[in-house]
Gaussian input, Z-matrix of N, CA and C with variables (Angstrom, degrees):
# hf/3-21g

backbone

0 1
 N
 C     1     B1
 C     2     B2     1     A1
 N     3     B3     2     A2     1     D1
 C     4     B4     3     A3     2     D2
 C     5     B5     4     A4     3     D3
 N     6     B6     5     A5     4     D4
 C     7     B7     6     A6     5     D5
 C     8     B8     7     A7     6     D6
 N     9     B9     8     A8     7     D7
 C    10    B10     9     A9     8     D8
 C    11    B11    10    A10     9     D9
 N    12    B12    11    A11    10    D10
 C    13    B13    12    A12    11    D11
 C    14    B14    13    A13    12    D12
 N    15    B15    14    A14    13    D13
 C    16    B16    15    A15    14    D14
 C    17    B17    16    A16    15    D15
 N    18    B18    17    A17    16    D16
 C    19    B19    18    A18    17    D17
 C    20    B20    19    A19    18    D18
 N    21    B21    20    A20    19    D19
 C    22    B22    21    A21    20    D20
 C    23    B23    22    A22    21    D21
 N    24    B24    23    A23    22    D22
 C    25    B25    24    A24    23    D23
 C    26    B26    25    A25    24    D24
 N    27    B27    26    A26    25    D25
 C    28    B28    27    A27    26    D26
 C    29    B29    28    A28    27    D27
 N    30    B30    29    A29    28    D28
 C    31    B31    30    A30    29    D29
 C    32    B32    31    A31    30    D30
 N    33    B33    32    A32    31    D31
 C    34    B34    33    A33    32    D32
 C    35    B35    34    A34    33    D33
 N    36    B36    35    A35    34    D34
 C    37    B37    36    A36    35    D35
 C    38    B38    37    A37    36    D36
 N    39    B39    38    A38    37    D37
 C    40    B40    39    A39    38    D38
 C    41    B41    40    A40    39    D39
 N    42    B42    41    A41    40    D40
 C    43    B43    42    A42    41    D41
 C    44    B44    43    A43    42    D42
 N    45    B45    44    A44    43    D43
 C    46    B46    45    A45    44    D44
 C    47    B47    46    A46    45    D45
 N    48    B48    47    A47    46    D46
 C    49    B49    48    A48    47    D47
 C    50    B50    49    A49    48    D48
 N    51    B51    50    A50    49    D49
 C    52    B52    51    A51    50    D50
 C    53    B53    52    A52    51    D51
 N    54    B54    53    A53    52    D52
 C    55    B55    54    A54    53    D53
 C    56    B56    55    A55    54    D54
 N    57    B57    56    A56    55    D55
 C    58    B58    57    A57    56    D56
 C    59    B59    58    A58    57    D57
 N    60    B60    59    A59    58    D58
 C    61    B61    60    A60    59    D59
 C    62    B62    61    A61    60    D60
 N    63    B63    62    A62    61    D61
 C    64    B64    63    A63    62    D62
 C    65    B65    64    A64    63    D63
 N    66    B66    65    A65    64    D64
 C    67    B67    66    A66    65    D65
 C    68    B68    67    A67    66    D66
 N    69    B69    68    A68    67    D67
 C    70    B70    69    A69    68    D68
 C    71    B71    70    A70    69    D69
 N    72    B72    71    A71    70    D70
 C    73    B73    72    A72    71    D71
 C    74    B74    73    A73    72    D72
 N    75    B75    74    A74    73    D73
 C    76    B76    75    A75    74    D74
 C    77    B77    76    A76    75    D75
 N    78    B78    77    A77    76    D76
 C    79    B79    78    A78    77    D77
 C    80    B80    79    A79    78    D78
 N    81    B81    80    A80    79    D79
 C    82    B82    81    A81    80    D80
 C    83    B83    82    A82    81    D81
 N    84    B84    83    A83    82    D82
 C    85    B85    84    A84    83    D83
 C    86    B86    85    A85    84    D84
 N    87    B87    86    A86    85    D85
 C    88    B88    87    A87    86    D86
 C    89    B89    88    A88    87    D87
 N    90    B90    89    A89    88    D88
 C    91    B91    90    A90    89    D89
 C    92    B92    91    A91    90    D90
 N    93    B93    92    A92    91    D91
 C    94    B94    93    A93    92    D92
 C    95    B95    94    A94    93    D93
 N    96    B96    95    A95    94    D94
 C    97    B97    96    A96    95    D95
 C    98    B98    97    A97    96    D96
 N    99    B99    98    A98    97    D97
 C   100   B100    99    A99    98    D98
 C   101   B101   100   A100    99    D99
 N   102   B102   101   A101   100   D100
 C   103   B103   102   A102   101   D101
 C   104   B104   103   A103   102   D102
 N   105   B105   104   A104   103   D103
 C   106   B106   105   A105   104   D104
 C   107   B107   106   A106   105   D105
 N   108   B108   107   A107   106   D106
 C   109   B109   108   A108   107   D107
 C   110   B110   109   A109   108   D108
 N   111   B111   110   A110   109   D109
 C   112   B112   111   A111   110   D110
 C   113   B113   112   A112   111   D111
 N   114   B114   113   A113   112   D112
 C   115   B115   114   A114   113   D113
 C   116   B116   115   A115   114   D114
 N   117   B117   116   A116   115   D115
 C   118   B118   117   A117   116   D116
 C   119   B119   118   A118   117   D117
 N   120   B120   119   A119   118   D118
 C   121   B121   120   A120   119   D119
 C   122   B122   121   A121   120   D120
 N   123   B123   122   A122   121   D121
 C   124   B124   123   A123   122   D122
 C   125   B125   124   A124   123   D123
 N   126   B126   125   A125   124   D124
 C   127   B127   126   A126   125   D125
 C   128   B128   127   A127   126   D126
 N   129   B129   128   A128   127   D127
 C   130   B130   129   A129   128   D128
 C   131   B131   130   A130   129   D129
 N   132   B132   131   A131   130   D130
 C   133   B133   132   A132   131   D131
 C   134   B134   133   A133   132   D132
 N   135   B135   134   A134   133   D133
 C   136   B136   135   A135   134   D134
 C   137   B137   136   A136   135   D135
 N   138   B138   137   A137   136   D136
 C   139   B139   138   A138   137   D137
 C   140   B140   139   A139   138   D138
 N   141   B141   140   A140   139   D139
 C   142   B142   141   A141   140   D140
 C   143   B143   142   A142   141   D141
 N   144   B144   143   A143   142   D142
 C   145   B145   144   A144   143   D143
 C   146   B146   145   A145   144   D144
 N   147   B147   146   A146   145   D145
 C   148   B148   147   A147   146   D146
 C   149   B149   148   A148   147   D147
 N   150   B150   149   A149   148   D148
 C   151   B151   150   A150   149   D149
 C   152   B152   151   A151   150   D150
 N   153   B153   152   A152   151   D151
 C   154   B154   153   A153   152   D152
 C   155   B155   154   A154   153   D153
 N   156   B156   155   A155   154   D154
 C   157   B157   156   A156   155   D155
 C   158   B158   157   A157   156   D156
 N   159   B159   158   A158   157   D157
 C   160   B160   159   A159   158   D158
 C   161   B161   160   A160   159   D159
 N   162   B162   161   A161   160   D160
 C   163   B163   162   A162   161   D161
 C   164   B164   163   A163   162   D162
 N   165   B165   164   A164   163   D163
 C   166   B166   165   A165   164   D164
 C   167   B167   166   A166   165   D165
 N   168   B168   167   A167   166   D166
 C   169   B169   168   A168   167   D167
 C   170   B170   169   A169   168   D168
 N   171   B171   170   A170   169   D169
 C   172   B172   171   A171   170   D170
 C   173   B173   172   A172   171   D171
 N   174   B174   173   A173   172   D172
 C   175   B175   174   A174   173   D173
 C   176   B176   175   A175   174   D174
 N   177   B177   176   A176   175   D175
 C   178   B178   177   A177   176   D176
 C   179   B179   178   A178   177   D177
 N   180   B180   179   A179   178   D178
 C   181   B181   180   A180   179   D179
 C   182   B182   181   A181   180   D180
 N   183   B183   182   A182   181   D181
 C   184   B184   183   A183   182   D182
 C   185   B185   184   A184   183   D183
 N   186   B186   185   A185   184   D184
 C   187   B187   186   A186   185   D185
 C   188   B188   187   A187   186   D186
 N   189   B189   188   A188   187   D187
 C   190   B190   189   A189   188   D188
 C   191   B191   190   A190   189   D189
 N   192   B192   191   A191   190   D190
 C   193   B193   192   A192   191   D191
 C   194   B194   193   A193   192   D192
 N   195   B195   194   A194   193   D193
 C   196   B196   195   A195   194   D194
 C   197   B197   196   A196   195   D195
 N   198   B198   197   A197   196   D196
 C   199   B199   198   A198   197   D197
 C   200   B200   199   A199   198   D198
 N   201   B201   200   A200   199   D199
 C   202   B202   201   A201   200   D200
 C   203   B203   202   A202   201   D201
 N   204   B204   203   A203   202   D202
 C   205   B205   204   A204   203   D203
 C   206   B206   205   A205   204   D204
 N   207   B207   206   A206   205   D205
 C   208   B208   207   A207   206   D206
 C   209   B209   208   A208   207   D207
 N   210   B210   209   A209   208   D208
 C   211   B211   210   A210   209   D209
 C   212   B212   211   A211   210   D210
 N   213   B213   212   A212   211   D211
 C   214   B214   213   A213   212   D212
 C   215   B215   214   A214   213   D213
 N   216   B216   215   A215   214   D214
 C   217   B217   216   A216   215   D215
 C   218   B218   217   A217   216   D216
 N   219   B219   218   A218   217   D217
 C   220   B220   219   A219   218   D218
 C   221   B221   220   A220   219   D219
 N   222   B222   221   A221   220   D220
 C   223   B223   222   A222   221   D221
 C   224   B224   223   A223   222   D222
 N   225   B225   224   A224   223   D223
 C   226   B226   225   A225   224   D224
 C   227   B227   226   A226   225   D225
 N   228   B228   227   A227   226   D226
 C   229   B229   228   A228   227   D227
 C   230   B230   229   A229   228   D228
 N   231   B231   230   A230   229   D229
 C   232   B232   231   A231   230   D230
 C   233   B233   232   A232   231   D231
 N   234   B234   233   A233   232   D232
 C   235   B235   234   A234   233   D233
 C   236   B236   235   A235   234   D234
 N   237   B237   236   A236   235   D235
 C   238   B238   237   A237   236   D236
 C   239   B239   238   A238   237   D237
 N   240   B240   239   A239   238   D238
 C   241   B241   240   A240   239   D239
 C   242   B242   241   A241   240   D240
 N   243   B243   242   A242   241   D241
 C   244   B244   243   A243   242   D242
 C   245   B245   244   A244   243   D243
 N   246   B246   245   A245   244   D244
 C   247   B247   246   A246   245   D245
 C   248   B248   247   A247   246   D246
 N   249   B249   248   A248   247   D247
 C   250   B250   249   A249   248   D248
 C   251   B251   250   A250   249   D249
 N   252   B252   251   A251   250   D250
 C   253   B253   252   A252   251   D251
 C   254   B254   253   A253   252   D252
 N   255   B255   254   A254   253   D253
 C   256   B256   255   A255   254   D254
 C   257   B257   256   A256   255   D255
 N   258   B258   257   A257   256   D256
 C   259   B259   258   A258   257   D257
 C   260   B260   259   A259   258   D258
 N   261   B261   260   A260   259   D259
 C   262   B262   261   A261   260   D260
 C   263   B263   262   A262   261   D261
 N   264   B264   263   A263   262   D262
 C   265   B265   264   A264   263   D263
 C   266   B266   265   A265   264   D264
 N   267   B267   266   A266   265   D265
 C   268   B268   267   A267   266   D266
 C   269   B269   268   A268   267   D267
 N   270   B270   269   A269   268   D268
 C   271   B271   270   A270   269   D269
 C   272   B272   271   A271   270   D270
 N   273   B273   272   A272   271   D271
 C   274   B274   273   A273   272   D272
 C   275   B275   274   A274   273   D273
 N   276   B276   275   A275   274   D274
 C   277   B277   276   A276   275   D275
 C   278   B278   277   A277   276   D276
 N   279   B279   278   A278   277   D277
 C   280   B280   279   A279   278   D278
 C   281   B281   280   A280   279   D279
 N   282   B282   281   A281   280   D280
 C   283   B283   282   A282   281   D281
 C   284   B284   283   A283   282   D282
 N   285   B285   284   A284   283   D283
 C   286   B286   285   A285   284   D284
 C   287   B287   286   A286   285   D285
 N   288   B288   287   A287   286   D286
 C   289   B289   288   A288   287   D287
 C   290   B290   289   A289   288   D288
 N   291   B291   290   A290   289   D289
 C   292   B292   291   A291   290   D290
 C   293   B293   292   A292   291   D291
 N   294   B294   293   A293   292   D292
 C   295   B295   294   A294   293   D293
 C   296   B296   295   A295   294   D294
 N   297   B297   296   A296   295   D295
 C   298   B298   297   A297   296   D296
 C   299   B299   298   A298   297   D297
 N   300   B300   299   A299   298   D298
 C   301   B301   300   A300   299   D299
 C   302   B302   301   A301   300   D300
 N   303   B303   302   A302   301   D301
 C   304   B304   303   A303   302   D302
 C   305   B305   304   A304   303   D303
 N   306   B306   305   A305   304   D304
 C   307   B307   306   A306   305   D305
 C   308   B308   307   A307   306   D306
 N   309   B309   308   A308   307   D307
 C   310   B310   309   A309   308   D308
 C   311   B311   310   A310   309   D309
 N   312   B312   311   A311   310   D310
 C   313   B313   312   A312   311   D311
 C   314   B314   313   A313   312   D312
 N   315   B315   314   A314   313   D313
 C   316   B316   315   A315   314   D314
 C   317   B317   316   A316   315   D315
 N   318   B318   317   A317   316   D316
 C   319   B319   318   A318   317   D317
 C   320   B320   319   A319   318   D318
 N   321   B321   320   A320   319   D319
 C   322   B322   321   A321   320   D320
 C   323   B323   322   A322   321   D321
 N   324   B324   323   A323   322   D322
 C   325   B325   324   A324   323   D323
 C   326   B326   325   A325   324   D324
 N   327   B327   326   A326   325   D325
 C   328   B328   327   A327   326   D326
 C   329   B329   328   A328   327   D327

   B1=1.4685
   B2=1.5217
   B3=1.3095
   B4=1.4243
   B5=1.5305
   B6=1.3484
   B7=1.4469
   B8=1.5474
   B9=1.2973
   B10=1.5101
   B11=1.4673
   B12=1.3012
   B13=1.5107
   B14=1.5055
   B15=1.3060
   B16=1.4917
   B17=1.5386
   B18=1.3214
   B19=1.4403
   B20=1.5273
   B21=1.3537
   B22=1.4365
   B23=1.5401
   B24=1.3022
   B25=1.4539
   B26=1.5293
   B27=1.3083
   B28=1.4814
   B29=1.5397
   B30=1.3229
   B31=1.4468
   B32=1.5158
   B33=1.3518
   B34=1.4436
   B35=1.5225
   B36=1.3202
   B37=1.4469
   B38=1.5073
   B39=1.3422
   B40=1.4919
   B41=1.5432
   B42=1.3053
   B43=1.5033
   B44=1.5285
   B45=1.3228
   B46=1.4646
   B47=1.5469
   B48=1.3132
   B49=1.4776
   B50=1.4972
   B51=1.3208
   B52=1.4638
   B53=1.5293
   B54=1.3185
   B55=1.4505
   B56=1.5387
   B57=1.3286
   B58=1.4812
   B59=1.5210
   B60=1.3549
   B61=1.4417
   B62=1.5502
   B63=1.3078
   B64=1.4471
   B65=1.5398
   B66=1.3155
   B67=1.4738
   B68=1.5216
   B69=1.3550
   B70=1.4458
   B71=1.5663
   B72=1.3188
   B73=1.4325
   B74=1.5277
   B75=1.3051
   B76=1.4662
   B77=1.5328
   B78=1.3450
   B79=1.4815
   B80=1.5363
   B81=1.2966
   B82=1.4682
   B83=1.5098
   B84=1.3701
   B85=1.5239
   B86=1.4762
   B87=1.3612
   B88=1.4440
   B89=1.5191
   B90=1.3474
   B91=1.4494
   B92=1.5120
   B93=1.3153
   B94=1.4672
   B95=1.5338
   B96=1.2800
   B97=1.5303
   B98=1.5295
   B99=1.3487
   B100=1.4176
   B101=1.5301
   B102=1.3308
   B103=1.4778
   B104=1.5134
   B105=1.3139
   B106=1.4418
   B107=1.5352
   B108=1.3362
   B109=1.4454
   B110=1.5338
   B111=1.3157
   B112=1.4469
   B113=1.5425
   B114=1.3060
   B115=1.5078
   B116=1.5291
   B117=1.3502
   B118=1.4394
   B119=1.5338
   B120=1.3073
   B121=1.4479
   B122=1.5459
   B123=1.3175
   B124=1.4486
   B125=1.5274
   B126=1.3229
   B127=1.4583
   B128=1.5493
   B129=1.3119
   B130=1.4790
   B131=1.4974
   B132=1.4023
   B133=1.4388
   B134=1.5050
   B135=1.3415
   B136=1.4479
   B137=1.5509
   B138=1.2408
   B139=1.4681
   B140=1.5242
   B141=1.3592
   B142=1.4326
   B143=1.4917
   B144=1.3176
   B145=1.5142
   B146=1.5267
   B147=1.3245
   B148=1.4790
   B149=1.5146
   B150=1.2964
   B151=1.4817
   B152=1.4968
   B153=1.3468
   B154=1.4383
   B155=1.5683
   B156=1.3331
   B157=1.4311
   B158=1.4711
   B159=1.3414
   B160=1.4533
   B161=1.5471
   B162=1.3314
   B163=1.4553
   B164=1.5447
   B165=1.3286
   B166=1.4112
   B167=1.5147
   B168=1.3115
   B169=1.4586
   B170=1.5412
   B171=1.3296
   B172=1.4706
   B173=1.5200
   B174=1.3326
   B175=1.4639
   B176=1.5119
   B177=1.3430
   B178=1.4315
   B179=1.5262
   B180=1.3159
   B181=1.4625
   B182=1.5231
   B183=1.3067
   B184=1.4634
   B185=1.5322
   B186=1.3324
   B187=1.4624
   B188=1.5216
   B189=1.3010
   B190=1.5025
   B191=1.5008
   B192=1.3300
   B193=1.4281
   B194=1.5528
   B195=1.3401
   B196=1.4329
   B197=1.5203
   B198=1.3800
   B199=1.4599
   B200=1.5124
   B201=1.3256
   B202=1.5017
   B203=1.5443
   B204=1.3445
   B205=1.4191
   B206=1.5072
   B207=1.3229
   B208=1.4623
   B209=1.5449
   B210=1.3173
   B211=1.4564
   B212=1.4956
   B213=1.3299
   B214=1.4455
   B215=1.5046
   B216=1.3121
   B217=1.4539
   B218=1.5302
   B219=1.3113
   B220=1.4733
   B221=1.5390
   B222=1.2937
   B223=1.4812
   B224=1.5113
   B225=1.3230
   B226=1.4969
   B227=1.5139
   B228=1.3543
   B229=1.4852
   B230=1.5222
   B231=1.3060
   B232=1.4961
   B233=1.4811
   B234=1.3388
   B235=1.4821
   B236=1.5294
   B237=1.3050
   B238=1.4877
   B239=1.5284
   B240=1.3238
   B241=1.4556
   B242=1.5384
   B243=1.3490
   B244=1.4534
   B245=1.5315
   B246=1.3034
   B247=1.4850
   B248=1.4711
   B249=1.3789
   B250=1.4371
   B251=1.5489
   B252=1.3339
   B253=1.4484
   B254=1.5595
   B255=1.3308
   B256=1.4279
   B257=1.5479
   B258=1.3098
   B259=1.4756
   B260=1.5509
   B261=1.3592
   B262=1.4589
   B263=1.5650
   B264=1.3097
   B265=1.4709
   B266=1.5447
   B267=1.3332
   B268=1.4436
   B269=1.5285
   B270=1.2919
   B271=1.4862
   B272=1.5004
   B273=1.3404
   B274=1.4740
   B275=1.5336
   B276=1.3261
   B277=1.4312
   B278=1.4887
   B279=1.3020
   B280=1.4713
   B281=1.4861
   B282=1.3843
   B283=1.4555
   B284=1.5381
   B285=1.3033
   B286=1.4838
   B287=1.4820
   B288=1.3126
   B289=1.4833
   B290=1.5227
   B291=1.3367
   B292=1.4426
   B293=1.5232
   B294=1.2462
   B295=1.4850
   B296=1.5477
   B297=1.3625
   B298=1.5010
   B299=1.4933
   B300=1.3428
   B301=1.4320
   B302=1.5630
   B303=1.3449
   B304=1.5104
   B305=1.5099
   B306=1.3285
   B307=1.4394
   B308=1.4900
   B309=1.2810
   B310=1.4692
   B311=1.5430
   B312=1.3252
   B313=1.4022
   B314=1.5181
   B315=1.3463
   B316=1.5193
   B317=1.4989
   B318=1.3102
   B319=1.4656
   B320=1.5106
   B321=1.3290
   B322=1.4810
   B323=1.5412
   B324=1.2933
   B325=1.4395
   B326=1.5316
   B327=1.2910
   B328=1.4620
   B329=1.4779
   A1=107.93
   A2=114.69
   A3=121.33
   A4=111.66
   A5=114.83
   A6=118.30
   A7=108.05
   A8=115.01
   A9=119.99
   A10=107.19
   A11=113.70
   A12=121.86
   A13=108.25
   A14=114.37
   A15=119.70
   A16=108.84
   A17=116.11
   A18=121.15
   A19=107.58
   A20=118.59
   A21=120.14
   A22=111.86
   A23=118.60
   A24=121.34
   A25=112.60
   A26=114.91
   A27=119.29
   A28=112.33
   A29=119.58
   A30=121.89
   A31=113.36
   A32=117.13
   A33=122.18
   A34=109.77
   A35=116.41
   A36=119.74
   A37=115.66
   A38=115.16
   A39=118.49
   A40=108.18
   A41=115.92
   A42=119.26
   A43=111.41
   A44=116.84
   A45=121.51
   A46=109.79
   A47=115.50
   A48=119.88
   A49=110.43
   A50=115.44
   A51=123.31
   A52=108.73
   A53=118.60
   A54=120.36
   A55=109.98
   A56=118.94
   A57=121.01
   A58=109.93
   A59=116.08
   A60=120.13
   A61=111.81
   A62=116.22
   A63=120.78
   A64=111.21
   A65=116.46
   A66=118.49
   A67=111.34
   A68=116.72
   A69=119.77
   A70=108.83
   A71=116.47
   A72=120.25
   A73=111.02
   A74=117.70
   A75=122.26
   A76=112.05
   A77=113.81
   A78=116.90
   A79=112.69
   A80=117.44
   A81=119.83
   A82=112.15
   A83=114.04
   A84=119.02
   A85=115.44
   A86=117.27
   A87=118.36
   A88=108.74
   A89=118.11
   A90=124.60
   A91=109.88
   A92=118.19
   A93=121.30
   A94=111.22
   A95=116.18
   A96=119.71
   A97=108.49
   A98=117.48
   A99=122.11
   A100=113.28
   A101=117.13
   A102=120.81
   A103=109.45
   A104=119.01
   A105=120.58
   A106=109.87
   A107=117.80
   A108=121.95
   A109=110.11
   A110=117.47
   A111=121.21
   A112=109.73
   A113=113.80
   A114=119.92
   A115=112.45
   A116=115.48
   A117=120.34
   A118=111.22
   A119=117.46
   A120=121.72
   A121=111.00
   A122=116.40
   A123=122.56
   A124=110.97
   A125=117.62
   A126=122.38
   A127=110.23
   A128=116.01
   A129=119.39
   A130=112.77
   A131=115.11
   A132=118.71
   A133=112.46
   A134=118.41
   A135=125.61
   A136=111.47
   A137=116.44
   A138=121.37
   A139=111.10
   A140=117.33
   A141=121.46
   A142=109.77
   A143=117.92
   A144=122.58
   A145=109.24
   A146=117.53
   A147=120.12
   A148=109.42
   A149=117.59
   A150=121.66
   A151=109.46
   A152=117.27
   A153=123.29
   A154=110.70
   A155=115.84
   A156=119.85
   A157=113.56
   A158=118.35
   A159=120.08
   A160=113.60
   A161=115.00
   A162=117.42
   A163=111.91
   A164=118.41
   A165=122.36
   A166=109.68
   A167=118.42
   A168=120.07
   A169=108.90
   A170=113.85
   A171=119.55
   A172=110.15
   A173=116.99
   A174=121.70
   A175=110.80
   A176=116.98
   A177=121.61
   A178=113.35
   A179=115.34
   A180=120.35
   A181=111.26
   A182=115.08
   A183=121.21
   A184=112.71
   A185=113.98
   A186=120.77
   A187=113.40
   A188=112.85
   A189=119.24
   A190=113.38
   A191=117.41
   A192=122.47
   A193=114.59
   A194=114.09
   A195=117.02
   A196=111.00
   A197=115.64
   A198=118.23
   A199=112.84
   A200=118.76
   A201=122.06
   A202=111.11
   A203=117.92
   A204=120.22
   A205=113.70
   A206=112.91
   A207=120.06
   A208=107.23
   A209=117.99
   A210=119.53
   A211=114.85
   A212=115.73
   A213=120.35
   A214=110.22
   A215=118.13
   A216=121.10
   A217=110.96
   A218=117.28
   A219=121.74
   A220=108.19
   A221=118.58
   A222=121.70
   A223=108.47
   A224=117.31
   A225=118.95
   A226=108.71
   A227=118.57
   A228=121.94
   A229=110.39
   A230=116.80
   A231=119.64
   A232=113.16
   A233=116.89
   A234=119.58
   A235=109.00
   A236=117.79
   A237=120.47
   A238=110.84
   A239=116.99
   A240=120.66
   A241=110.15
   A242=117.30
   A243=120.78
   A244=111.78
   A245=117.18
   A246=121.75
   A247=113.88
   A248=117.04
   A249=120.93
   A250=111.63
   A251=116.95
   A252=121.96
   A253=108.11
   A254=114.83
   A255=120.98
   A256=108.74
   A257=115.10
   A258=119.55
   A259=105.12
   A260=114.14
   A261=120.24
   A262=106.19
   A263=112.84
   A264=119.90
   A265=108.60
   A266=114.14
   A267=119.62
   A268=108.78
   A269=117.43
   A270=116.67
   A271=110.90
   A272=115.65
   A273=119.22
   A274=109.17
   A275=115.19
   A276=119.30
   A277=110.72
   A278=116.50
   A279=123.24
   A280=113.84
   A281=118.89
   A282=120.98
   A283=109.14
   A284=114.57
   A285=120.94
   A286=110.44
   A287=115.75
   A288=120.75
   A289=107.62
   A290=116.00
   A291=121.32
   A292=109.55
   A293=116.76
   A294=123.45
   A295=108.04
   A296=117.93
   A297=118.53
   A298=109.82
   A299=115.19
   A300=121.28
   A301=110.12
   A302=115.18
   A303=120.47
   A304=106.42
   A305=116.76
   A306=119.47
   A307=114.19
   A308=119.65
   A309=124.39
   A310=112.11
   A311=118.39
   A312=120.43
   A313=112.06
   A314=116.55
   A315=117.60
   A316=108.97
   A317=119.08
   A318=120.37
   A319=110.23
   A320=116.58
   A321=120.21
   A322=110.20
   A323=117.75
   A324=121.67
   A325=111.42
   A326=114.71
   A327=121.39
   A328=112.36
   D1=130.45
   D2=178.97
   D3=-99.37
   D4=129.42
   D5=-179.99
   D6=-100.01
   D7=145.00
   D8=175.98
   D9=-120.69
   D10=151.29
   D11=178.85
   D12=-68.95
   D13=134.07
   D14=175.79
   D15=-73.61
   D16=133.51
   D17=-179.28
   D18=-129.05
   D19=116.89
   D20=-177.58
   D21=-61.69
   D22=-22.64
   D23=177.39
   D24=-54.72
   D25=-33.04
   D26=-179.08
   D27=-68.91
   D28=-10.64
   D29=-176.03
   D30=-118.78
   D31=2.26
   D32=-179.20
   D33=-95.43
   D34=78.07
   D35=-172.10
   D36=-98.03
   D37=-24.90
   D38=-174.96
   D39=-127.33
   D40=163.23
   D41=174.60
   D42=-58.80
   D43=-31.91
   D44=179.67
   D45=-68.07
   D46=-39.43
   D47=176.30
   D48=-61.41
   D49=-46.84
   D50=-177.71
   D51=-63.94
   D52=-44.63
   D53=-179.06
   D54=-65.00
   D55=-43.75
   D56=179.98
   D57=-61.22
   D58=-42.95
   D59=-179.01
   D60=-63.34
   D61=-45.50
   D62=-179.04
   D63=-68.21
   D64=-38.82
   D65=177.05
   D66=-64.68
   D67=-38.74
   D68=178.16
   D69=-62.89
   D70=-39.86
   D71=177.99
   D72=-63.60
   D73=-42.52
   D74=178.75
   D75=-62.22
   D76=-39.38
   D77=-178.60
   D78=-64.43
   D79=-24.09
   D80=178.87
   D81=-69.13
   D82=-20.36
   D83=175.85
   D84=76.81
   D85=15.65
   D86=178.80
   D87=-115.03
   D88=123.82
   D89=-175.88
   D90=-56.64
   D91=-45.72
   D92=-174.44
   D93=-66.53
   D94=-35.00
   D95=177.85
   D96=-61.79
   D97=-42.17
   D98=177.36
   D99=-64.93
   D100=-43.75
   D101=177.26
   D102=-63.03
   D103=-41.38
   D104=179.43
   D105=-64.58
   D106=-42.57
   D107=179.66
   D108=-63.35
   D109=-40.57
   D110=179.03
   D111=-62.69
   D112=-43.29
   D113=174.65
   D114=-55.64
   D115=-44.85
   D116=177.96
   D117=-60.95
   D118=-44.98
   D119=-179.26
   D120=-64.52
   D121=-40.33
   D122=177.11
   D123=-64.01
   D124=-42.02
   D125=177.19
   D126=-64.08
   D127=-36.71
   D128=179.07
   D129=-63.80
   D130=-31.93
   D131=-178.21
   D132=-99.78
   D133=2.57
   D134=178.85
   D135=91.33
   D136=107.93
   D137=178.05
   D138=-56.57
   D139=-34.37
   D140=-179.46
   D141=-62.96
   D142=-45.78
   D143=-179.69
   D144=-66.45
   D145=-42.46
   D146=178.87
   D147=-62.83
   D148=-42.03
   D149=-179.06
   D150=-60.75
   D151=-46.36
   D152=-178.64
   D153=-61.49
   D154=-44.42
   D155=-179.81
   D156=-68.28
   D157=-36.76
   D158=-177.30
   D159=-85.96
   D160=-16.55
   D161=-176.99
   D162=83.42
   D163=8.09
   D164=177.69
   D165=-99.25
   D166=152.39
   D167=178.64
   D168=-72.13
   D169=152.68
   D170=179.25
   D171=-62.28
   D172=-39.33
   D173=-179.91
   D174=-64.57
   D175=-42.78
   D176=176.97
   D177=-61.71
   D178=-42.14
   D179=177.51
   D180=-64.32
   D181=-45.17
   D182=179.23
   D183=-58.53
   D184=-44.09
   D185=175.59
   D186=-61.79
   D187=-48.25
   D188=-177.39
   D189=-64.97
   D190=-34.20
   D191=-178.11
   D192=-97.55
   D193=11.78
   D194=179.77
   D195=-86.70
   D196=174.78
   D197=179.37
   D198=-58.72
   D199=-30.48
   D200=178.82
   D201=-92.50
   D202=-0.20
   D203=-175.15
   D204=-74.96
   D205=156.91
   D206=177.64
   D207=-142.27
   D208=71.99
   D209=-173.45
   D210=-65.92
   D211=145.91
   D212=173.60
   D213=-67.21
   D214=154.59
   D215=178.80
   D216=-57.55
   D217=-36.61
   D218=-179.05
   D219=-63.52
   D220=-35.09
   D221=179.50
   D222=-68.92
   D223=-42.63
   D224=178.67
   D225=-62.24
   D226=-45.37
   D227=177.34
   D228=-55.23
   D229=-49.08
   D230=-177.43
   D231=-63.75
   D232=-38.46
   D233=179.30
   D234=-69.45
   D235=-45.90
   D236=177.14
   D237=-56.71
   D238=-43.50
   D239=179.99
   D240=-63.22
   D241=-44.49
   D242=177.80
   D243=-61.63
   D244=-29.36
   D245=177.59
   D246=-81.30
   D247=-9.07
   D248=-177.12
   D249=80.36
   D250=24.43
   D251=-176.10
   D252=-117.97
   D253=159.61
   D254=179.72
   D255=-130.93
   D256=148.29
   D257=175.97
   D258=-97.18
   D259=136.11
   D260=-178.76
   D261=-130.31
   D262=152.02
   D263=174.55
   D264=-115.75
   D265=132.66
   D266=177.57
   D267=-129.35
   D268=153.90
   D269=175.57
   D270=-67.87
   D271=146.49
   D272=176.16
   D273=-67.01
   D274=150.04
   D275=177.90
   D276=-59.21
   D277=128.95
   D278=-179.99
   D279=85.89
   D280=-1.69
   D281=-179.13
   D282=-70.31
   D283=135.22
   D284=176.84
   D285=-88.44
   D286=131.40
   D287=179.15
   D288=-83.15
   D289=136.44
   D290=174.19
   D291=-95.54
   D292=155.26
   D293=-178.87
   D294=-72.02
   D295=112.73
   D296=179.69
   D297=-69.40
   D298=150.31
   D299=179.45
   D300=-80.52
   D301=-30.13
   D302=178.80
   D303=-138.54
   D304=150.58
   D305=174.66
   D306=-57.31
   D307=140.42
   D308=-177.06
   D309=-59.65
   D310=-43.43
   D311=-178.88
   D312=-60.21
   D313=-42.59
   D314=-179.42
   D315=-70.48
   D316=-28.72
   D317=179.82
   D318=-68.13
   D319=-38.75
   D320=-179.03
   D321=-75.02
   D322=-30.66
   D323=-177.76
   D324=-67.93
   D325=-22.86
   D326=173.90
   D327=73.51

């Protein structure tokens, strides 16, 4: 019997698959796990296509999303956008909201 290495890329067929995989990586709370997962999703959709869409070189993407990579947040945003995915922030379960001093929208508007 021949064993083959399991590769998550073989199972990331839809945007829903990719989102679930990335969310699971985020829930683990380890930055490198998320970067690795993002690299897997990018490989599943073709690093060449992602590079072309983001305007980044394939080599730069490969390095950024490798085990030794440390991508800038802007790179993560561009890759997620090219994949048709969005990053969202939600309160942790059981987190208590504090009373804001100013409405969030006005704070962002500057």
